[in-house]
N, CA, C and O atoms as a Tinker XYZ file with bonds, in Angstrom:
   484  protein
     1  N    110.533000  108.924000   89.079000    73     2
     2  CA   109.339000  109.588000   89.030000    64     1     3
     3  C    108.483000  109.058000   88.047000    63     2     4     5
     4  O    108.832000  108.547000   86.982000    81     3
     5  N    107.177000  109.233000   88.530000    73     3     6
     6  CA   105.910000  108.859000   87.911000    64     5     7
     7  C    105.766000  109.154000   86.286000    63     6     8     9
     8  O    106.218000  110.091000   85.627000    81     7
     9  N    105.041000  108.113000   85.919000    73     7    10
    10  CA   104.655000  108.637000   84.326000    64     9    11
    11  C    103.280000  108.149000   84.067000    63    10    12    13
    12  O    102.651000  107.224000   84.582000    81    11
    13  N    103.001000  108.914000   83.236000    73    11    14
    14  CA   101.488000  108.805000   82.448000    64    13    15
    15  C    101.574000  108.071000   81.363000    63    14    16    17
    16  O    102.603000  108.021000   80.688000    81    15
    17  N    100.433000  107.390000   81.074000    73    15    18
    18  CA   100.560000  106.656000   79.703000    64    17    19
    19  C     99.296000  106.512000   79.537000    63    18    20    21
    20  O     98.612000  106.265000   80.530000    81    19
    21  N     98.677000  106.634000   78.230000    73    19    22
    22  CA    97.254000  106.440000   77.910000    64    21    23
    23  C     97.412000  105.028000   77.233000    63    22    24    25
    24  O     98.330000  104.715000   76.474000    81    23
    25  N     96.450000  104.293000   77.599000    73    23    26
    26  CA    96.324000  102.782000   76.823000    64    25    27
    27  C     97.075000  101.746000   77.700000    63    26    28    29
    28  O     98.024000  101.132000   77.213000    81    27
    29  N     96.626000  101.506000   79.151000    73    27    30
    30  CA    97.238000  100.615000   79.815000    64    29    31
    31  C     96.965000   99.492000   79.399000    63    30    32    33
    32  O     97.637000   98.595000   79.907000    81    31
    33  N     95.941000   99.081000   78.373000    73    31    34
    34  CA    95.885000   97.644000   78.148000    64    33    35
    35  C     96.986000   97.066000   77.345000    63    34    36    37
    36  O     97.120000   95.842000   77.341000    81    35
    37  N     97.787000   97.819000   76.664000    73    35    38
    38  CA    99.013000   97.385000   75.951000    64    37    39
    39  C     99.844000   96.878000   77.004000    63    38    40    41
    40  O    100.143000   95.684000   76.988000    81    39
    41  N    100.164000   97.467000   77.718000    73    39    42
    42  CA   101.265000   97.482000   78.824000    64    41    43
    43  C    100.755000   96.240000   79.883000    63    42    44    45
    44  O    101.564000   95.360000   80.177000    81    43
    45  N     99.726000   96.224000   80.297000    73    43    46
    46  CA    99.156000   94.953000   80.927000    64    45    47
    47  C     99.033000   93.765000   80.166000    63    46    48    49
    48  O     99.198000   92.740000   80.828000    81    47
    49  N     98.759000   93.594000   78.810000    73    47    50
    50  CA    98.576000   92.479000   77.888000    64    49    51
    51  C    100.181000   92.060000   77.795000    63    50    52    53
    52  O    100.503000   90.875000   77.873000    81    51
    53  N    100.953000   92.888000   77.660000    73    51    54
    54  CA   102.248000   92.327000   77.556000    64    53    55
    55  C    102.775000   91.827000   78.900000    63    54    56    57
    56  O    103.477000   90.817000   78.943000    81    55
    57  N    102.458000   92.496000   79.967000    73    55    58
    58  CA   102.833000   91.821000   81.196000    64    57    59
    59  C    102.291000   90.522000   81.252000    63    58    60    61
    60  O    103.072000   89.605000   81.504000    81    59
    61  N    100.836000   90.215000   81.023000    73    59    62
    62  CA   100.534000   88.993000   81.085000    64    61    63
    63  C    100.829000   88.062000   80.132000    63    62    64    65
    64  O    100.934000   86.883000   80.472000    81    63
    65  N    100.979000   88.388000   79.010000    73    63    66
    66  CA   101.677000   87.657000   77.918000    64    65    67
    67  C    103.384000   86.928000   78.407000    63    66    68    69
    68  O    103.737000   85.756000   78.278000    81    67
    69  N    104.079000   87.936000   78.901000    73    67    70
    70  CA   105.607000   87.359000   79.685000    64    69    71
    71  C    105.101000   86.692000   80.597000    63    70    72    73
    72  O    105.433000   85.508000   80.533000    81    71
    73  N    104.389000   86.959000   81.482000    73    71    74
    74  CA   104.272000   85.956000   82.842000    64    73    75
    75  C    104.015000   84.715000   82.424000    63    74    76    77
    76  O    104.755000   83.780000   82.729000    81    75
    77  N    102.803000   84.551000   81.586000    73    75    78
    78  CA   102.476000   82.925000   81.166000    64    77    79
    79  C    103.329000   82.535000   79.974000    63    78    80    81
    80  O    103.461000   81.328000   79.775000    81    79
    81  N    103.881000   83.322000   79.217000    73    79    82
    82  CA   104.835000   82.629000   78.038000    64    81    83
    83  C    106.220000   82.685000   78.529000    63    82    84    85
    84  O    106.931000   81.792000   78.068000    81    83
    85  N    106.728000   83.414000   79.256000    73    83    86
    86  CA   108.345000   83.495000   79.404000    64    85    87
    87  C    108.688000   83.364000   80.832000    63    86    88    89
    88  O    109.793000   83.789000   81.167000    81    87
    89  N    107.962000   82.872000   81.681000    73    87    90
    90  CA   108.184000   82.650000   82.947000    64    89    91
    91  C    107.982000   84.162000   83.779000    63    90    92    93
    92  O    108.221000   84.236000   84.985000    81    91
    93  N    107.616000   85.081000   83.156000    73    91    94
    94  CA   107.004000   86.366000   83.794000    64    93    95
    95  C    108.102000   87.370000   83.586000    63    94    96    97
    96  O    109.293000   87.089000   83.451000    81    95
    97  N    107.511000   88.713000   83.573000    73    95    98
    98  CA   108.165000   89.872000   83.986000    64    97    99
    99  C    108.551000   89.901000   85.391000    63    98   100   101
   100  O    109.318000   90.822000   85.670000    81    99
   101  N    108.189000   89.065000   86.429000    73    99   102
   102  CA   108.330000   88.997000   87.661000    64   101   103
   103  C    109.775000   88.511000   87.833000    63   102   104   105
   104  O    110.605000   89.147000   88.482000    81   103
   105  N    110.042000   87.296000   87.189000    73   103   106
   106  CA   111.135000   86.806000   87.094000    64   105   107
   107  C    112.552000   87.710000   86.697000    63   106   108   109
   108  O    113.630000   87.770000   87.288000    81   107
   109  N    112.070000   88.390000   85.425000    73   107   110
   110  CA   112.824000   88.929000   84.561000    64   109   111
   111  C    113.530000   90.216000   85.309000    63   110   112   113
   112  O    114.718000   90.538000   85.281000    81   111
   113  N    112.411000   90.861000   85.999000    73   111   114
   114  CA   112.879000   91.771000   86.774000    64   113   115
   115  C    113.000000   91.855000   88.368000    63   114   116   117
   116  O    112.899000   92.810000   89.138000    81   115
   117  N    113.219000   90.685000   88.545000    73   115   118
   118  CA   113.673000   90.439000   90.321000    64   117   119
   119  C    112.304000   90.804000   90.937000    63   118   120   121
   120  O    112.305000   91.291000   92.068000    81   119
   121  N    111.335000   90.642000   90.396000    73   119   122
   122  CA   109.714000   90.741000   91.330000    64   121   123
   123  C    109.217000   89.376000   91.324000    63   122   124   125
   124  O    109.205000   88.596000   90.371000    81   123
   125  N    108.793000   89.183000   92.555000    73   123   126
   126  CA   108.279000   87.783000   92.936000    64   125   127
   127  C    106.710000   87.662000   92.971000    63   126   128   129
   128  O    106.236000   86.525000   92.977000    81   127
   129  N    105.977000   88.613000   92.992000    73   127   130
   130  CA   104.565000   88.718000   92.890000    64   129   131
   131  C    103.916000   89.850000   92.555000    63   130   132   133
   132  O    104.510000   90.928000   92.543000    81   131
   133  N    102.586000   89.730000   92.237000    73   131   134
   134  CA   101.757000   90.676000   91.668000    64   133   135
   135  C    100.441000   90.832000   92.690000    63   134   136   137
   136  O     99.766000   89.940000   93.203000    81   135
   137  N    100.333000   92.105000   92.789000    73   135   138
   138  CA    99.191000   92.267000   93.639000    64   137   139
   139  C     98.213000   93.138000   92.899000    63   138   140   141
   140  O     98.698000   94.174000   92.444000    81   139
   141  N     96.951000   92.930000   92.689000    73   139   142
   142  CA    95.576000   93.781000   92.506000    64   141   143
   143  C     94.784000   94.239000   93.448000    63   142   144   145
   144  O     94.393000   93.478000   94.333000    81   143
   145  N     94.468000   95.375000   93.419000    73   143   146
   146  CA    93.439000   95.906000   94.428000    64   145   147
   147  C     92.553000   96.890000   93.628000    63   146   148   149
   148  O     92.901000   97.525000   92.632000    81   147
   149  N     91.365000   96.905000   94.227000    73   147   150
   150  CA    90.499000   97.954000   93.702000    64   149   151
   151  C     89.795000   98.781000   94.944000    63   150   152   153
   152  O     89.615000   98.377000   96.092000    81   151
   153  N     89.441000  100.097000   94.354000    73   151   154
   154  CA    88.933000  101.216000   95.795000    64   153   155
   155  C     87.846000  101.761000   94.698000    63   154   156   157
   156  O     88.010000  102.109000   93.528000    81   155
   157  N     86.864000  101.713000   95.386000    73   155   158
   158  CA    85.613000  102.497000   94.879000    64   157   159
   159  C     85.564000  103.985000   95.364000    63   158   160   161
   160  O     85.549000  104.138000   96.586000    81   159
   161  N     85.543000  104.865000   94.743000    73   159   162
   162  CA    85.301000  106.354000   95.368000    64   161   163
   163  C     83.894000  106.374000   95.108000    63   162   164   165
   164  O     83.530000  106.746000   93.993000    81   163
   165  N     83.193000  106.092000   95.812000    73   163   166
   166  CA    81.630000  105.854000   96.128000    64   165   167
   167  C     81.231000  107.360000   96.068000    63   166   168   169
   168  O     80.307000  107.567000   95.281000    81   167
   169  N     81.691000  108.413000   96.688000    73   167   170
   170  CA    80.961000  109.734000   96.715000    64   169   171
   171  C     81.718000  110.745000   95.910000    63   170   172   173
   172  O     82.943000  110.633000   95.948000    81   171
   173  N     81.248000  111.642000   95.241000    73   171   174
   174  CA    81.911000  112.650000   94.536000    64   173   175
   175  C     82.699000  113.618000   95.461000    63   174   176   177
   176  O     82.194000  113.948000   96.534000    81   175
   177  N     84.086000  114.151000   95.034000    73   175   178
   178  CA    84.673000  115.012000   95.767000    64   177   179
   179  C     84.922000  114.383000   97.299000    63   178   180   181
   180  O     85.037000  115.216000   98.198000    81   179
   181  N     85.002000  113.117000   97.616000    73   179   182
   182  CA    85.356000  112.603000   99.044000    64   181   183
   183  C     86.595000  111.920000   98.722000    63   182   184   185
   184  O     86.772000  111.299000   97.674000    81   183
   185  N     87.610000  112.076000   99.832000    73   183   186
   186  CA    88.739000  111.519000   99.897000    64   185   187
   187  C     88.521000  109.983000  100.318000    63   186   188   189
   188  O     87.730000  109.596000  101.179000    81   187
   189  N     89.447000  109.119000   99.480000    73   187   190
   190  CA    89.329000  107.613000   99.798000    64   189   191
   191  C     90.820000  107.269000   99.823000    63   190   192   193
   192  O     91.555000  107.923000   99.083000    81   191
   193  N     91.307000  106.379000  100.540000    73   191   194
   194  CA    92.468000  105.776000  100.797000    64   193   195
   195  C     92.687000  104.606000  100.089000    63   194   196   197
   196  O     91.712000  103.930000   99.763000    81   195
   197  N     94.027000  104.190000   99.743000    73   195   198
   198  CA    94.428000  102.817000   99.431000    64   197   199
   199  C     95.837000  102.679000   99.750000    63   198   200   201
   200  O     96.501000  103.585000  100.253000    81   199
   201  N     96.242000  101.631000   99.477000    73   199   202
   202  CA    97.653000  101.237000   99.973000    64   201   203
   203  C     98.353000  100.428000   99.183000    63   202   204   205
   204  O     98.031000   99.265000   98.941000    81   203
   205  N     99.409000  101.044000   98.716000    73   203   206
   206  CA   100.561000  100.274000   97.887000    64   205   207
   207  C    101.345000   99.515000   98.787000    63   206   208   209
   208  O    101.878000  100.064000   99.752000    81   207
   209  N    101.489000   98.096000   98.526000    73   207   210
   210  CA   102.254000   97.240000   99.704000    64   209   211
   211  C    103.572000   97.318000   99.759000    63   210   212   213
   212  O    104.192000   97.635000   98.743000    81   211
   213  N    104.180000   97.065000  100.861000    73   211   214
   214  CA   105.642000   97.236000  101.190000    64   213   215
   215  C    106.138000   96.446000   99.995000    63   214   216   217
   216  O    105.416000   95.685000   99.352000    81   215
   217  N    107.309000   96.657000   99.763000    73   215   218
   218  CA   108.167000   95.892000   99.027000    64   217   219
   219  C    107.890000   96.043000   97.422000    63   218   220   221
   220  O    108.487000   95.427000   96.539000    81   219
   221  N    106.915000   96.943000   97.262000    73   219   222
   222  CA   106.641000   97.287000   95.793000    64   221   223
   223  C    107.939000   97.702000   95.160000    63   222   224   225
   224  O    108.784000   98.345000   95.783000    81   223
   225  N    108.107000   97.258000   93.700000    73   223   226
   226  CA   109.107000   97.843000   92.912000    64   225   227
   227  C    108.501000   98.543000   91.719000    63   226   228   229
   228  O    109.147000   99.360000   91.064000    81   227
   229  N    107.279000   98.221000   91.449000    73   227   230
   230  CA   106.619000   99.045000   90.274000    64   229   231
   231  C    105.120000   98.953000   90.637000    63   230   232   233
   232  O    104.690000   98.077000   91.388000    81   231
   233  N    104.296000   99.963000   90.029000    73   231   234
   234  CA   102.845000   99.764000   90.059000    64   233   235
   235  C    102.409000  100.722000   88.970000    63   234   236   237
   236  O    103.028000  101.683000   88.515000    81   235
   237  N    100.846000  100.113000   88.552000    73   235   238
   238  CA   100.214000  101.017000   87.766000    64   237   239
   239  C     99.042000  101.270000   88.393000    63   238   240   241
   240  O     98.503000  100.458000   89.144000    81   239
   241  N     98.532000  102.540000   88.089000    73   239   242
   242  CA    97.154000  102.953000   88.452000    64   241   243
   243  C     96.125000  103.673000   87.555000    63   242   244   245
   244  O     96.387000  104.643000   86.843000    81   243
   245  N     94.949000  103.090000   87.674000    73   243   246
   246  CA    94.127000  103.910000   86.324000    64   245   247
   247  C     92.666000  103.930000   87.129000    63   246   248   249
   248  O     92.519000  103.654000   88.319000    81   247
   249  N     91.870000  104.230000   86.414000    73   247   250
   250  CA    90.184000  104.128000   86.984000    64   249   251
   251  C     89.803000  103.288000   85.818000    63   250   252   253
   252  O     90.168000  103.417000   84.650000    81   251
   253  N     88.940000  102.330000   86.384000    73   251   254
   254  CA    88.388000  101.364000   85.514000    64   253   255
   255  C     87.542000  101.972000   84.253000    63   254   256   257
   256  O     87.611000  101.472000   83.130000    81   255
   257  N     86.853000  102.942000   84.521000    73   255   258
   258  CA    86.058000  103.606000   83.598000    64   257   259
   259  C     86.741000  104.547000   82.538000    63   258   260   261
   260  O     86.213000  104.935000   81.496000    81   259
   261  N     88.013000  104.848000   82.987000    73   259   262
   262  CA    88.740000  105.806000   82.176000    64   261   263
   263  C     88.353000  107.241000   82.832000    63   262   264   265
   264  O     88.644000  108.240000   82.176000    81   263
   265  N     87.794000  107.379000   83.929000    73   263   266
   266  CA    87.658000  108.855000   84.424000    64   265   267
   267  C     89.085000  109.397000   85.084000    63   266   268   269
   268  O     90.014000  108.795000   85.623000    81   267
   269  N     88.881000  110.587000   84.844000    73   267   270
   270  CA    89.899000  111.450000   85.564000    64   269   271
   271  C     89.793000  111.293000   87.324000    63   270   272   273
   272  O     88.769000  110.896000   87.882000    81   271
   273  N     90.845000  111.621000   87.928000    73   271   274
   274  CA    90.850000  111.646000   89.357000    64   273   275
   275  C     91.956000  112.270000   89.889000    63   274   276   277
   276  O     92.946000  112.380000   89.165000    81   275
   277  N     91.986000  112.753000   91.153000    73   275   278
   278  CA    93.118000  113.311000   91.908000    64   277   279
   279  C     93.695000  112.475000   92.682000    63   278   280   281
   280  O     92.993000  111.616000   93.216000    81   279
   281  N     95.128000  112.516000   92.940000    73   279   282
   282  CA    95.935000  111.730000   93.644000    64   281   283
   283  C     96.976000  112.481000   94.639000    63   282   284   285
   284  O     97.503000  113.541000   94.304000    81   283
   285  N     97.146000  112.066000   95.466000    73   283   286
   286  CA    98.362000  112.382000   96.451000    64   285   287
   287  C     98.633000  111.177000   97.672000    63   286   288   289
   288  O     97.960000  110.165000   97.870000    81   287
   289  N     99.638000  111.568000   98.280000    73   287   290
   290  CA    99.960000  110.777000   99.293000    64   289   291
   291  C     99.867000  111.434000  100.784000    63   290   292   293
   292  O    100.337000  110.828000  101.747000    81   291
   293  N     99.371000  112.434000  100.894000    73   291   294
   294  CA    99.068000  113.371000  101.983000    64   293   295
   295  C     97.826000  113.175000  102.396000    63   294   296   297
   296  O     96.901000  113.456000  101.634000    81   295
   297  N     97.608000  112.719000  103.522000    73   295   298
   298  CA    95.781000  112.419000  104.142000    64   297   299
   299  C     95.383000  113.939000  104.296000    63   298   300   301
   300  O     96.002000  114.781000  104.947000    81   299
   301  N     94.224000  114.120000  103.566000    73   299   302
   302  CA    93.443000  115.491000  103.916000    64   301   303
   303  C     93.787000  116.259000  102.744000    63   302   304   305
   304  O     93.204000  117.336000  102.618000    81   303
   305  N     94.652000  115.902000  101.830000    73   303   306
   306  CA    95.122000  117.098000  100.690000    64   305   307
   307  C     94.602000  116.588000   99.359000    63   306   308   309
   308  O     94.845000  117.246000   98.347000    81   307
   309  N     93.827000  115.340000   99.280000    73   307   310
   310  CA    93.430000  115.110000   97.777000    64   309   311
   311  C     92.568000  116.262000   97.045000    63   310   312   313
   312  O     92.266000  116.178000   95.855000    81   311
   313  N     92.224000  117.281000   97.819000    73   311   314
   314  CA    91.401000  118.201000   97.323000    64   313   315
   315  C     91.969000  119.526000   96.934000    63   314   316   317
   316  O     91.464000  120.389000   96.216000    81   315
   317  N     93.335000  119.516000   97.667000    73   315   318
   318  CA    93.907000  120.578000   97.475000    64   317   319
   319  C     95.465000  120.642000   96.853000    63   318   320   321
   320  O     95.873000  121.500000   96.071000    81   319
   321  N     96.116000  119.682000   97.317000    73   319   322
   322  CA    97.650000  119.377000   96.915000    64   321   323
   323  C     97.609000  117.988000   96.308000    63   322   324   325
   324  O     97.631000  117.017000   97.064000    81   323
   325  N     97.546000  117.815000   94.881000    73   323   326
   326  CA    97.214000  116.641000   94.577000    64   325   327
   327  C     97.654000  116.799000   92.964000    63   326   328   329
   328  O     97.780000  117.914000   92.458000    81   327
   329  N     97.906000  115.379000   92.107000    73   327   330
   330  CA    98.266000  115.404000   90.889000    64   329   331
   331  C     96.868000  114.769000   90.410000    63   330   332   333
   332  O     96.281000  113.848000   90.978000    81   331
   333  N     96.411000  115.517000   89.135000    73   331   334
   334  CA    95.704000  115.476000   88.280000    64   333   335
   335  C     95.818000  114.247000   87.531000    63   334   336   337
   336  O     96.847000  114.422000   86.879000    81   335
   337  N     95.345000  113.058000   87.230000    73   335   338
   338  CA    95.537000  111.815000   86.389000    64   337   339
   339  C     94.420000  111.944000   85.316000    63   338   340   341
   340  O     93.313000  111.532000   85.663000    81   339
   341  N     94.524000  112.372000   84.271000    73   339   342
   342  CA    93.671000  112.790000   83.275000    64   341   343
   343  C     92.734000  111.507000   82.761000    63   342   344   345
   344  O     93.056000  110.331000   82.926000    81   343
   345  N     91.808000  111.851000   82.265000    73   343   346
   346  CA    90.861000  110.615000   81.786000    64   345   347
   347  C     91.494000  109.702000   80.854000    63   346   348   349
   348  O     92.348000  110.210000   80.127000    81   347
   349  N     91.272000  108.534000   80.726000    73   347   350
   350  CA    91.933000  107.420000   79.834000    64   349   351
   351  C     93.485000  107.364000   79.901000    63   350   352   353
   352  O     94.191000  107.073000   78.935000    81   351
   353  N     94.049000  107.744000   81.434000    73   351   354
   354  CA    95.385000  107.764000   81.659000    64   353   355
   355  C     95.903000  106.684000   82.777000    63   354   356   357
   356  O     95.144000  106.464000   83.720000    81   355
   357  N     96.961000  106.108000   82.726000    73   355   358
   358  CA    97.477000  105.096000   83.705000    64   357   359
   359  C     98.690000  105.875000   84.120000    63   358   360   361
   360  O     99.465000  106.416000   83.331000    81   359
   361  N     98.799000  105.885000   85.607000    73   359   362
   362  CA    99.975000  106.473000   86.192000    64   361   363
   363  C    100.568000  105.330000   86.622000    63   362   364   365
   364  O     99.894000  104.461000   87.175000    81   363
   365  N    101.834000  105.198000   86.431000    73   363   366
   366  CA   102.694000  104.163000   86.804000    64   365   367
   367  C    104.300000  104.568000   87.105000    63   366   368   369
   368  O    104.898000  105.448000   86.485000    81   367
   369  N    104.720000  103.975000   87.885000    73   367   370
   370  CA   106.081000  104.076000   88.551000    64   369   371
   371  C    106.655000  102.859000   88.681000    63   370   372   373
   372  O    106.073000  101.821000   88.996000    81   371
   373  N    108.236000  103.047000   88.344000    73   371   374
   374  CA   108.875000  101.692000   88.262000    64   373   375
   375  C    110.283000  102.113000   88.793000    63   374   376   377
   376  O    110.729000  103.256000   88.691000    81   375
   377  N    110.932000  101.060000   89.370000    73   375   378
   378  CA   112.299000  101.424000   89.695000    64   377   379
   379  C    112.451000  102.083000   91.239000    63   378   380   381
   380  O    113.174000  102.981000   91.670000    81   379
   381  N    111.571000  101.338000   91.791000    73   379   382
   382  CA   111.434000  101.849000   93.365000    64   381   383
   383  C    111.316000  100.876000   94.151000    63   382   384   385
   384  O    110.818000   99.861000   93.666000    81   383
   385  N    111.702000  100.850000   95.529000    73   383   386
   386  CA   111.550000   99.962000   96.547000    64   385   387
   387  C    111.039000  100.379000   97.823000    63   386   388   389
   388  O    111.635000  100.996000   98.705000    81   387
   389  N    109.685000   99.902000   97.801000    73   387   390
   390  CA   108.927000  100.511000   99.274000    64   389   391
   391  C    109.370000   99.663000  100.537000    63   390   392   393
   392  O    108.919000   98.524000  100.661000    81   391
   393  N    110.172000  100.147000  101.403000    73   391   394
   394  CA   110.284000   99.410000  102.638000    64   393   395
   395  C    108.977000   99.155000  103.405000    63   394   396   397
   396  O    108.804000   98.070000  103.960000    81   395
   397  N    108.211000   99.961000  103.443000    73   395   398
   398  CA   106.986000  100.065000  104.126000    64   397   399
   399  C    105.428000  100.199000  103.121000    63   398   400   401
   400  O    105.399000  100.719000  102.005000    81   399
   401  N    104.583000   99.779000  103.620000    73   399   402
   402  CA   103.232000  100.173000  102.784000    64   401   403
   403  C    102.999000  101.781000  102.530000    63   402   404   405
   404  O    103.092000  102.548000  103.488000    81   403
   405  N    102.751000  102.178000  101.459000    73   403   406
   406  CA   102.512000  103.565000  101.226000    64   405   407
   407  C    100.923000  104.083000  101.081000    63   406   408   409
   408  O    100.344000  103.981000   99.999000    81   407
   409  N    100.368000  104.564000  102.086000    73   407   410
   410  CA    99.076000  104.948000  101.940000    64   409   411
   411  C     98.672000  106.214000  100.850000    63   410   412   413
   412  O     99.227000  107.301000  101.012000    81   411
   413  N     97.878000  106.068000   99.954000    73   411   414
   414  CA    97.849000  107.236000   99.097000    64   413   415
   415  C     96.258000  107.636000   99.170000    63   414   416   417
   416  O     95.436000  106.850000   99.640000    81   415
   417  N     95.919000  108.852000   98.693000    73   415   418
   418  CA    94.412000  109.122000   98.914000    64   417   419
   419  C     94.129000  109.609000   97.292000    63   418   420   421
   420  O     95.032000  109.941000   96.524000    81   419
   421  N     92.851000  109.580000   96.991000    73   419   422
   422  CA    92.263000  109.942000   95.832000    64   421   423
   423  C     90.539000  110.454000   95.690000    63   422   424   425
   424  O     89.668000  109.909000   96.367000    81   423
   425  N     90.337000  111.209000   95.027000    73   423   426
   426  CA    88.943000  111.304000   94.916000    64   425   427
   427  C     88.739000  111.835000   93.313000    63   426   428   429
   428  O     89.661000  112.171000   92.570000    81   427
   429  N     87.466000  111.825000   93.013000    73   427   430
   430  CA    87.106000  112.116000   91.810000    64   429   431
   431  C     85.738000  113.022000   91.924000    63   430   432   433
   432  O     85.046000  112.990000   92.942000    81   431
   433  N     85.453000  113.740000   90.913000    73   431   434
   434  CA    84.119000  114.503000   90.754000    64   433   435
   435  C     82.897000  113.689000   90.186000    63   434   436   437
   436  O     81.768000  114.138000   89.990000    81   435
   437  N     83.378000  112.293000   89.939000    73   435   438
   438  CA    82.313000  111.468000   89.532000    64   437   439
   439  C     82.183000  110.407000   90.503000    63   438   440   441
   440  O     83.086000  109.743000   91.011000    81   439
   441  N     80.891000  110.334000   90.700000    73   439   442
   442  CA    80.785000  108.992000   91.931000    64   441   443
   443  C     80.632000  107.691000   91.188000    63   442   444   445
   444  O     80.042000  107.474000   90.129000    81   443
   445  N     81.321000  106.842000   92.007000    73   443   446
   446  CA    81.449000  105.510000   91.635000    64   445   447
   447  C     82.616000  104.993000   90.991000    63   446   448   449
   448  O     82.771000  103.814000   90.674000    81   447
   449  N     83.483000  105.985000   90.799000    73   447   450
   450  CA    84.990000  105.705000   90.239000    64   449   451
   451  C     85.445000  104.403000   90.708000    63   450   452   453
   452  O     85.246000  104.101000   91.884000    81   451
   453  N     86.033000  103.599000   89.915000    73   451   454
   454  CA    86.900000  102.207000   90.466000    64   453   455
   455  C     88.356000  102.396000   90.235000    63   454   456   457
   456  O     88.716000  102.261000   89.065000    81   455
   457  N     89.170000  102.652000   91.028000    73   455   458
   458  CA    90.570000  102.799000   91.010000    64   457   459
   459  C     91.151000  101.139000   90.897000    63   458   460   461
   460  O     90.820000  100.257000   91.689000    81   459
   461  N     91.948000  100.980000   89.898000    73   459   462
   462  CA    92.594000   99.883000   89.794000    64   461   463
   463  C     94.201000  100.046000   90.047000    63   462   464   465
   464  O     94.872000  100.899000   89.467000    81   463
   465  N     94.739000   99.088000   91.017000    73   463   466
   466  CA    96.129000   99.299000   91.195000    64   465   467
   467  C     96.686000   97.870000   91.221000    63   466   468   469
   468  O     96.369000   96.975000   92.005000    81   467
   469  N     97.685000   97.817000   90.093000    73   467   470
   470  CA    98.574000   96.753000   90.002000    64   469   471
   471  C     99.864000   96.893000   90.487000    63   470   472   473
   472  O    100.602000   97.650000   89.856000    81   471
   473  N    100.339000   96.283000   91.555000    73   471   474
   474  CA   101.537000   96.597000   92.105000    64   473   475
   475  C    102.293000   94.999000   91.732000    63   474   476   477
   476  O    101.740000   93.902000   91.648000    81   475
   477  N    103.951000   95.412000   91.532000    73   475   478
   478  CA   104.610000   94.092000   91.661000    64   477   479
   479  C    105.713000   94.156000   92.834000    63   478   480   481
   480  O    106.511000   95.084000   92.961000    81   479
   481  N    105.642000   93.137000   93.591000    73   479   482
   482  CA   106.604000   93.209000   94.369000    64   481   483
   483  C    107.888000   92.102000   94.311000    63   482   484
   484  O    108.827000   92.204000   95.100000    81   483
């Protein structure tokens, strides 16, 4: 089950500290790499897609400026069947294993929102 967390900075800072100082959360959790991607939601209330890579074991997703956004994994449904990710919140999921890449869709009522996805494979 996905989780919402306010204050992604602590989670990311700890992950970076572990990666640099202790050989990484990657090795500790049988993860071999980290992928970072950004998706700009250029227009308001318009669906944009992004992909969570194959073999992902965990990921964090948030908006760079802390704006709320709508999230779904069903094409054409980001305005009707979605989960709202509240402002200043990170959505994260762990303990999963995607055999194939997963395309998700998002939109925001604010133009120019940048989504930041950090995934660990």
